[in-house]
N, C-alpha and C positions, 0 to 999 in steps of 0.2 A: 379421746380416744381416737386410735386409729386402729382399723381393720387390717390387716396382713395378707396378701394376695401370696401363692404358692412359690411365686420364683423370687421373693427377697426372701423367704423362708430355706426354701434350698439354699440360695445364696450365702444365707450365715451358718447352716453348718460343713457349704461345701466350698472348703479355704479359698482354693483354685479358681471359684467361678469369679467374672472380672466386677460382677458386683457384690463381691463378700465386703470387702471394707465399706462400703457403701449403708450398702443393708444392716452391717452390725453396729455402726451408727447410730441410723435411724431408729431400730429396735431397744438400744442400750440407751438410748440420752433422753433426758427429760423422767418427767415423771406420769407422761402418760398413760391410760389404761392401753394396754391391747387386748382388741378384739380379734380371735380367729376364729375364723368358720371352720366348723369340723369337715366343708366340703375340700377341704384343700390337704388335707392332712394325709389322706391317702395318696392323692399326687405327689406333695412331696418326698413321703416315706418313700414310694416308690421311683422318683428319681433320684435317691439319693440312694438307694441298692441299684439302679439299674447303672450308676455311674463309680459302681466299688466305694460308696462311702456309707463304709455298716456303721464305723464309728460313726459321723452323723447323724444314723438314725437313731442311736443310741442317746447321743445329747441330747438332739428333737426331744425325745420323749420324756428327759430330764429339766430341759429347759421349762416344756410347758404347764410343768406341776408352779412356777414360781406365780406370787398372790396378784401381781399384777395382768397376768394373762388369764381373758377367759377365753374357753372354747366354746364358740355359739353353734348349737343347734339348728336345723330348720324347721318352722312353724309350716303348719299347713298356707297360712296365708303369704310365704314366702313362695313355696312352689306354685301359688297362680300368679302370682306378682312374677317367678319367673319365666310362667308359659307365655308371660303378656310381655316380656324381654325380651325373649328368644326368638317370639313371633316379628316384633320389627327390630332386631339386630341381628339378622340368622346368623352371623360371623360370633355373637356372644359365647356362647354356649354354657352348658350349664353349669360349669363351678361359677366361669365369672359370672353369671346372669345371679347366682347364687351370695356372688359377694355383694351384688349392687340392691337383692333384694333386702339381705339383711344391713347393709348400710341403712339404707329408707326407711326399715322398722327403728331401728334404733337411733333413724338421725344422725349419722356421722359423717362425715363429710372428708374426712380424708382418710386416704387408701395409700399401703408402702407400697408398690408394685413395681415391678421391672415391664410391666407390657403398659405400653402407653398406647398402643395403636388402640386395643377393645377399649380404652375408659376414658379416653380423651374423646371416644366418639359416642362414648351415654351421654344423656341427659337426663338424671336424677331426680326424684318429683319432688324431693325436699329442696335441692340447692340446684345453681343454675348450671354448677358441672363441680368435678372432685377437686378437693388439692391431693396432686401426689406427688407424692414424696419416694425414695431421696431425689 
């Protein structure tokens, strides 16, 4: 399983983004199930709309319906964990802390992200560090 961050999802549907090709390759390669935290969808749609990529928002909605994709919501335990994570890593923020909490709960060690700054510094509870792709 691969947990997908908003930067990667944005890049897939924003063809002019510098991460477009690597993001597309990661999300279309192999048969790994993709876990999309519900918390990143609003952020991703906003970024696409803000940068005049209305077509990208439509494509995103259709893309999410694939059988290998699960949109994962937050559970109360995730919110409690997010509180601890944001206290420990003040720059992490709500959305990124939600990714870490979901990864820990689902025991996912691979995160598709363009955000090296936040995810290299975090020490998840279930692995030494995340494997970041691409």
